[in-house]
C-alpha positions as CSV (number, residue, x, y, z in Angstrom):
1,M,0.0,0.0,0.0
2,K,1.3,3.4,-0.9
3,V,0.8,6.1,1.7
4,N,0.5,9.7,0.4
5,I,2.0,11.9,3.1
6,T,1.6,15.7,3.0
7,G,3.2,18.2,5.4
8,K,1.8,21.6,6.1
9,N,4.1,24.0,8.0
10,I,6.3,21.0,8.9
11,E,9.0,19.1,7.0
12,I,8.5,15.4,6.5
13,T,11.7,13.6,7.5
14,S,12.6,10.0,6.6
15,A,12.1,9.0,10.2
16,I,8.5,10.4,10.2
17,R,7.8,8.8,6.9
18,T,9.1,5.4,8.0
19,H,7.1,5.5,11.3
20,I,3.9,6.4,9.4
21,E,4.4,3.6,6.8
22,A,5.1,1.1,9.6
23,K,1.9,2.0,11.4
24,F,-0.2,1.8,8.3
25,K,1.3,-1.6,7.4
26,K,-0.5,-3.0,10.4
27,L,-3.9,-2.1,8.8
28,E,-3.1,-4.3,5.8
29,K,-3.1,-7.4,8.2
30,L,-6.8,-7.0,8.6
31,Q,-7.3,-8.3,5.1
32,V,-9.3,-5.4,3.9
33,D,-8.9,-4.1,0.3
34,I,-7.4,-0.6,0.9
35,I,-7.6,1.4,-2.3
36,S,-5.7,4.5,-1.1
37,C,-4.3,6.1,2.0
38,K,-3.8,9.9,2.4
39,T,-2.3,11.6,5.4
40,A,-1.6,15.2,6.3
41,I,0.6,16.6,9.1
42,S,0.3,20.2,10.2
43,E,1.7,22.2,13.1
44,E,-0.8,24.3,15.0
45,P,0.2,27.7,16.4
46,N,0.5,26.4,19.9
47,K,3.1,23.8,19.0
48,Q,0.5,21.0,18.7
49,K,0.9,18.6,15.9
50,K,-2.2,17.6,14.0
51,F,-2.2,14.3,12.1
52,E,-5.1,13.4,9.8
53,A,-5.6,10.2,7.8
54,S,-8.1,9.1,5.2
55,I,-8.4,5.6,3.9
56,T,-10.5,4.6,0.9
57,V,-12.0,1.1,1.0
58,P,-14.5,-0.4,-1.4
59,K,-17.4,0.4,0.9
60,G,-16.5,4.1,1.5
61,R,-13.9,6.3,3.2
62,L,-12.7,6.2,6.7
63,N,-11.3,9.3,8.4
64,A,-9.4,9.9,11.6
65,S,-7.5,12.8,13.1
66,S,-5.6,13.6,16.3
67,V,-3.9,16.6,17.9
68,H,-1.0,16.0,20.2
69,E,2.2,17.6,21.3
70,D,4.2,14.5,20.2
71,L,3.7,13.7,16.5
72,Y,4.5,10.0,17.0
73,A,1.8,9.8,19.6
74,A,-0.7,11.4,17.3
75,V,0.2,8.9,14.5
76,T,-0.3,6.0,16.9
77,E,-3.7,7.4,18.0
78,V,-4.9,7.8,14.5
79,E,-3.8,4.3,13.5
80,Q,-5.7,2.9,16.5
81,K,-8.8,4.8,15.5
82,L,-8.6,3.6,11.9
83,E,-8.1,0.0,13.1
84,R,-11.3,0.2,15.2
85,Q,-13.2,1.6,12.2
86,L,-11.9,-1.2,10.0
87,N,-12.8,-3.9,12.6
88,K,-16.3,-2.5,12.8
89,L,-16.6,-2.5,9.0
90,I,-15.4,-6.1,8.8
91,H,-17.6,-7.5,11.5
92,K,-20.7,-5.5,10.8
93,P,-22.4,-8.0,8.4
94,A,-21.7,-10.9,10.8
95,A,-23.1,-9.0,13.7
96,R,-26.3,-8.2,11.7
97,R,-26.8,-11.8,10.8
98,A,-26.3,-12.9,14.4
99,T,-28.8,-10.5,15.8
100,H,-31.5,-11.4,13.3
101,A,-30.9,-15.1,13.5
102,E,-30.9,-15.5,17.2
103,K,-33.9,-13.7,18.7
104,P,-34.1,-14.4,22.4
105,E,-37.3,-15.9,23.6
106,V,-39.1,-13.9,26.3
107,P,-40.6,-16.1,29.0
108,E,-44.2,-15.4,29.8
109,V,-44.9,-14.2,33.3
110,D,-48.2,-14.9,35.1
111,E,-49.2,-11.7,36.8
112,A,-52.4,-13.2,38.3
113,V,-51.9,-13.0,42.0
């Protein structure tokens, strides 16, 4: 998967690029067809780093963003958010089938006292 990394008001070093690509490699292990991945890094006026990522999958687009003082922590947080979104996307059809197939029976209660 090719990760498109854009920097606004910040220079993208090889260490940052390597870290981002390593984090997004983990998302490929979920066996989801990822069409494209776009990321943007910007530095806010108060020295906060904002990291945004957008992943395009066949069923739509997943977005996540994080603002943190440490850029690496922001990247990790966004990767975790996207992983949760992908897990939800993967398991959603199975969860729907399970809820419709197994309707719990409600026992009848005699209220005649």
